[in-house]
C-alpha atoms as one frame of an Amber mdcrd trajectory, in Angstrom:
protein
  94.988 109.628 149.258  98.234 110.152 151.138  99.728 107.117 149.515  98.737
 108.145 145.992 100.338 111.595 146.437 103.522 109.981 147.807 103.533 107.451
 144.978 103.109 110.248 142.396 106.037 112.224 143.876 108.295 109.136 143.888
 107.346 108.259 140.338 108.013 111.816 139.107 111.408 111.740 140.849 112.361
 108.487 139.138 111.201 109.669 135.732 113.052 112.984 135.979 116.235 111.363
 137.280 116.197 108.851 134.388 116.603 111.645 131.770 120.119 111.583 130.340
 121.532 115.067 130.020 124.808 115.554 128.228 127.337 117.379 130.362 128.010
 120.936 129.242 131.670 121.541 128.366 132.748 125.120 128.653 135.838 125.801
 126.527 138.098 128.641 127.623 137.964 131.549 125.227 141.121 132.350 123.317
 142.210 135.930 123.306 141.774 137.725 119.987 144.907 139.408 118.693 144.362
 142.993 117.678 146.860 144.226 115.065 148.875 147.330 115.727 149.694 150.101
 113.278 151.370 149.135 109.975 155.158 149.316 109.732 157.201 150.976 106.955
 157.109 149.452 103.442 159.856 146.934 102.666 162.320 147.051  99.761 161.200
 145.904  96.281 161.981 142.241  95.590 164.140 140.990  92.700 162.609 140.019
  89.346 161.483 136.412  89.107 162.990 133.894  86.657 161.496 133.276  83.220
 158.857 130.555  83.116 159.310 127.357  81.107 157.950 126.975  77.576 154.474
 125.493  77.311 153.780 122.183  75.580 152.793 122.011  71.898 149.055 122.058
  71.230 147.248 119.142  69.599 146.580 118.934  65.852 143.469 120.781  64.696
 140.517 118.990  63.129 140.282 118.439  59.356 138.574 121.207  57.413 135.406
 120.652  55.386 135.475 119.671  51.708 135.820 122.584  49.300 133.103 123.525
  46.800 133.113 122.283  43.198 135.056 124.426  40.762 133.481 126.311  37.854
 132.940 124.598  34.477 135.786 125.122  32.030 135.371 126.934  28.715 134.518
 125.054  25.490 137.494 123.802  23.507 138.268 124.876  19.922 136.760 123.026
  16.943 138.918 120.182  15.679 140.354 119.981  12.169 138.558 118.120   9.390
 139.673 114.541   8.973 141.224 113.052   5.789 139.033 111.683   3.005 138.505
 107.951   3.187 139.654 105.503   0.493 137.197 105.075  -2.404 135.764 101.549
  -2.665 135.728  99.408  -5.792 132.793  99.630  -8.168 130.260  96.855  -7.704
 129.498  94.267 -10.364 126.660  94.783 -12.801 123.339  93.194 -11.875 121.825
  90.341 -13.873 118.774  90.862 -15.998 115.472  90.581 -14.193 113.208  87.582
 -14.563 111.081  88.143 -11.495 107.699  89.887 -11.361 106.741  91.957  -8.308
 103.062  92.289  -7.467 102.023  95.185  -5.237  98.772  94.674  -3.302  97.048
  97.901  -2.303  96.166  98.135   1.413  92.598  97.365   2.469  90.420 100.309
   3.358  88.403 100.483   6.511  84.743 101.513   6.531
């Protein structure tokens, strides 16, 4: 029993000493500056120089197509044309020697 207690104490010592602790670095604190009362206002500065002219903007996009215009009014009536040239009279027909037979259409019942 004495050996087991001694062995336990030695083992605990080895285990605890094997832990790697990072060293703690303590940085010195910097003193904080506390402002004093405000001084008198300074003189007004001179006016600044005029700025340079800006660059020209890009061309705008094309507008949409316009709507169709209204229908125009009806034009005036044209003048009457000239009379055409009269044709020659045709020749007289020959006497008939042909018989024409007319067949009446058949009736349906």
